N, C-alpha and C positions, 0 to 999 in steps of 0.2 A: 430707655425702657426696652426691655427685651420681651418679646412675645413668642412663646414656643408654639410652633405650628403642629396641630394635630393632623394625622394623616391616616387614611384607611384605603384598602382596596389595592388593585393592581392597575397598571397602565400598559398600553400597547406601544410598540417601538416606533411608529411613524412620528416625525417631528414637525411641529409648527415653526419653531424658531430654533436655530442652532448657531451658537456662537463660534465663529471661525477664529482660530488663533494663528496669527502671522508669526512665522519663525524669524528670529533675528538674523541679520546678515543678508547677503545677496545670494539667494538660492541659485540664480542663473549664472553666477560667475564661475570661471574655470581656472583652476590653479595649474600652471604649467608643470609638466613632469620634470623632475631633476634628471631624468635619463632621456637622451636624444632618441634612443631606440630601446624601449623597455625590454627586459628579458621576455622570452616566449612564455615562460611559466606565469609571469605577472599578467601578460595579456590574456592568457587562458583564464586566470582567476578573475580578472575584471569582467570578462565575458560571462562567466557563471554568476557572479554576484550582481551584475547590473540589473537584471529583472527583479531582484529582491529589494532594490532601493526604495520603491514606493511603499512597500510593506514596512520597511524599517522606519521611514519618515512618518508613517501613520501611527506606529506604535510608540514612537518617542514621547509624545505628550503624555501618554498614559503612564510612562515611567517617571515623569517629573514629580516633584514633591506636591502632595495634595491630590494627585490623581487627575482624571479627565475633567474638563470644565463642563458644568451642567448646562443644559439647554432647556428652555421652556417648551414643552410639547403641547400642552393644552391650557388655555386661559391666557391671562387672568380673567376672572369674572368678579363683578361687584356683587356683594351679598349683604344682607342685613343692614341696609342704610338707616341711619338715625340722624337727628339734627347735629349731633356732635361726633359722629363716627361712622365708619364703614368696615366691612370685612372684605379682604381680598383672598381668593382661592385660585391656586394654579397647580399644575402637575409638571414635574421636571424629571429628567433622565439621569440625574446624578445624586450624590449624597452630600452636596456642598451646602454650607450655611449661606443664606442669602440675606440681603437687606432691601428694605423699601424706603427710598428717600421721598418725602412728601413736602410739597411747597405750595402755598397759595398762588393761584394764577394771577397775572397782572390785573389790577383792578379789584382783587378780592382781598379780604382781610384774613390773615391766618390766626390760628389759635396759639396757645402756649407751646413753647418748644419742648420736645422730648430730648433731643440731642442737637447740639449746634446752637444757633442763635436766631432771633427774629421769628419769622413764620416758617422756618424749616424744622423738620423732624426726621429722625432716622429710627426705623423699627426693624429689629432683627427677626429673621424667619429661619427656623431649624427644620430640617427634613425629618420625615417620619416614614413608617412603612407604606409602600405603594407609591411613593413619589408625590404625595399630597402636601402642599404648603398651604397653611391657613394663618393669616395674621389679622389681628384686630387693631385698627388705628383709631384712637380716641383723642379727646381734647380739641376737636375741630370746631370751627364756627358754623352755626346753622346757615343754610342757604348759600354756601360759598363753593366756588370751583377750585379744586386742587389738582395739581399735576403731580404725577408720581413716576418713579423710576425704580425698576427692580434690577438689582445688580448683585454680582458675585465676585469677590476679590477686587472690587473697584471697577469691574467691567460691566457695562450696561447690557442687560438682556431684553428689557422691554420698557417702553415709555407710554404712558396713558394719562387720562384725567378722569375725575369723577366730581359729582356735585353732592354736597350733603343735603339732607332734607331740610325744608324750612321749619322754623320753630313756631311760627304763628299760623293764623287762619288766612292763608293766601291761596289764590287760584292755582291749579296744577293740571297737568294732563298726563295720561298714561295710555299705553298701547296694549291691546288684547289680541292674542292669536292662539291658535291651537292646531293639533294634528298636522304638524309641520315636518316631522323628522324623516324626510325622504332623501335629502342630499341633492335634490334636483334643482334645476335652474329656477323654477317657480319659487322655491324656498328662498333662494338668494335674492331674487328680485323683490319679494315681499320684505325681506330684511333691509334692503336698500331704501324702500319706501318708508319703513319705520324710522330708520336713522334720519332721513330727511325731515321727518315730522318732529324730531327732537323731543321725545316724551321724557318725562321725569323718571319713569320706570316702566318695566314690562310685566304683564300678567299673562302667564301661559296656561291655557286650559287643558293641557295634558296631551299625551302621545308625542313626547319630545323626540323619540328615536324609534323608527320602525326596523324590523318587524316585531322584535321582542325586548327592546330596551337593553340590548347586550352592551356591556361596557366597551367592547372593541368598536362598536358602531358610533360612539359619541363623537369621535374626532371628526369624521367626515359628515355626519348628519346633524351635529349640534355646534361643536366648537368652531369649526371653520366657517360655516355659513353666517354665524353671528359674532365672529371675532371682533369686528369693529364696534358692535353694539355692547357686547357683554363686558368689555374692558372699561366701559364708561357709564353704563346704565344698569341699575340693579334689575334682576329678574326674579319674580316670585312664581314658582312652578306649582301646578296641580299634578298629581299622580294620575296618569291615564291607564287604561287597561293594557295597552301595549307596553307601557313602562313597567307594568307589574307582572309580565309574563314570565314563565319559566324559561331558562334556568335563572335562579336568583330571586325572583319575585320582588323586584324593586331594589335589589341590592345596589346596582350601579347608581340609581337615582339617589339613594341615601348616602353613597360615598361621595358624590360630586357636589351636592348642594348643601350649603350651610343654612339650616332652617331654625326658626326661633325656639322650637321645643316648648311651646306654651299651649299645646293642645290638651285634650282631656287625658286623665290618667288611664293607664292601661297599655298593654302591648300592642304594637302595630299602629300607633297613632302619631308617628313622626311626621306624616304628611298632612296632618290636621293642625292648623295653626292660624294665627291672626296677626295683623299689624295695622298700625295707624299711619295715615299721611294727612297732615292738617287735621280737620275735624271729620274726616271720613274714616270709617273702620272697615277693613277688608277681612273676611273670614274665608279661609281656604279649606275645603273638605275633600277627603278621600272617598270617592263613591265606590271603591272596590271592596269596602267592608260588606260583610253579610248583613241581612235584614235586621237580625237581632242587635248587632252592634250599632247600625245606623239609628235604629229606633230608641235603644236604651242608653246609649253612650253619646253618640254624636249629636243627635237632635237636641237633647237637653243642654248640652254644652253650647251649641250654636245659639240657642235662645238666651242663655246667660251672657254669652260674650257680646251679643248685640243689645243688651239691656242698658248699657251705660247712657244716662240721660244727656251727657255732654256731646254725644255723637250727632252730627248733622246728616251725614249720608251713611247708609248701611248697604254695603256691597259684598256679595258672596260669589265665590268661584268654585266650580268643581267640573268634573269631566263629563259624566253621563247626564244628558238632559231629561227632564221628566216629560217634555213635550217636543215633538219634532215632526215636520211635514216631509217625512222621508218616503221615497218611492219603494224602498225595501221595507219589509215587515219589521216593526220596531216596538218593543215594549220596554218600559222602565218602571216596573211595578215597585221595585225596592225603593228607588229614589222618590217616586210619586207618593207612595204611602208613608214613608218614613220622614222625608225632608220637607215636602211641600207644606204640610201643616205647621212645621216648625218655622219655616221661612215666613209664613203669614202671621204667625204669632209674634215673631221677632220684628215684624214690620220692615222686612228687607225692601230696599228700593229697586235694586237691579241684581240679577244673577247672571253671571257669565259662564258659559259652558262650551264644550267641544263635542268630540265623539262622532258627530255627523259632519261630513266634510263639505259644508256649505255655510252660508250665513242666513240666520233667521231671527227676527225680533217679534215677540208677542205683544199683544195689547195687555194692559194691566189686568191681572187675574187674581181672583180671590174665591176660594171655594169652587173652583172649576168654572167660574163665570167671569165674563168681561165686566169690569167696573170702571168708574171714572178715574181720570189721571190723578195720581197721588193716593189712591185708595187701595191699590193692589200691587202685586209684584210683576215687574217686567222681566221676561226671560229672553236672553240673547245667546244664540249659538254662534260662536266665532270659531269655526272648525275648518277654515279654508287657508290655513297658514302655509301650505306648500306641498302637502301630500296629494294623493290622487283624489279627484273630485267624485262625489257620490250624487246619485240622481235625487233631485228635488222635485216634489210633486208640482205639477202645473198650477198656476194661480187659481184656476177654476175648480181644482180638486182639494185645495187646502181648507182647513177648518176656519171658522170665523175668527178664532183667537189670533191667527197669523196676520200680523200687520205689514210685514215687509220681509222679503227673502231675495237671496242672490246666490246662484250656484254655477254661473257661467265661467268663473275664473277664480283664481286664488285671491285672498283679500285679508285685511286685518281691520280691527276696530280702534278708532282713535277717540278717546273720551276726555272731554274738558270739564273740569269740576270747579264751580264757583260757589259763592255763598247761597245763591238762590236758584241755581240752575245746574243741570248736568246734561251736557250736549254730547251726543253719540253720533259719530260719522263712520260709515263703513267705506273703506277705500280699497279699490282693486289694485292688483300689482301693476297695472298700467297708469294708475293715478286717478282713475275715475271715482267720484263719490257716488256710490250706489244707494245709499240711504243716509238721511240726515234727520235726527230726532232729538228733541229737547224735552227733558223732564224738569218742570218748574216747581218751586216751592210756593 
């Protein structure tokens, strides 16, 4: 089965992985001269040409049939996981056709073969404009681990593994983080903690790349810090205000991520979407919309999307929080007026957000008041993913709705979802659990 890779945008020249080609023969061997004493003209010619030898050796592969070998610069990243398939996206610096070899890991059962035999399959990937490769791998078995190899001309470029979503109602866990795109050591340390927690997927609350979501910044501030995570665990992103800055207004975000495209009809709604995992439904909202769009388009769609009676847990994610104990002046009138009534009408359980660079969890809220557990919406700011930290109000100055907060260090949220409980733990980059909360059915 051949899958054509769609590709958009441009990429920058730095390389994550570059395939080295070893030239045949013994490069260091010396062939004796047939002349005991070469002519002076020959010696002079050798002296002139010797400095050019490295350049000649560098250019020779480009003159070979098929041109230079492509190297993967960014990615791969796992996207759009389903029980029977996933999408892989990566960026390369050549125009070569590539292949993805997929095989069930030992102890896992594979699906029907596309090419080859048994549990193996081979999917072709064709390059498109901008160096973007995108392949969809289908026909896999739910809840299985698969190993994959990206190759070109039979030569391996990358090895990784992923796990398909489960088909039934089984417990799962996911990690939440936001406001991470600094490229600093704190970002890498949080990423290492997340990987050690072995989540089934990642939910990012926005501001993936600072300061303006520029395409050239994604390599150092997104792909490299999360390389070991993104190649095996799916990431579902929210669009943050810094991801939507000029120039481009979210262009790089849209070029990189493969999103479901199941949001409300209308222009500019690519970053509004939903997905299911088990019996939990996740709705991701772009809070950079204007008030009119949030109120008239997004809010009704949000209510409809969460109305399915078969859903056990209703989880929402977006960037700008309606409530925050920030030491800096903060208002979120658009989100508070347009989305909070919709969240309450849709009976959302938990809302994950970013924007403020700290962690904060609210008590259950409805109509602006604190209510009993299970009768309101719990709002969680998880914005300490690796960017600079922002001032959090002291506990004595926080509003009564604030149940827990942490702003002393970078951190992420680890959520475990079961049939009758949703457990939320906030873990600092040093591994300390700074909050532990369980919402029970």
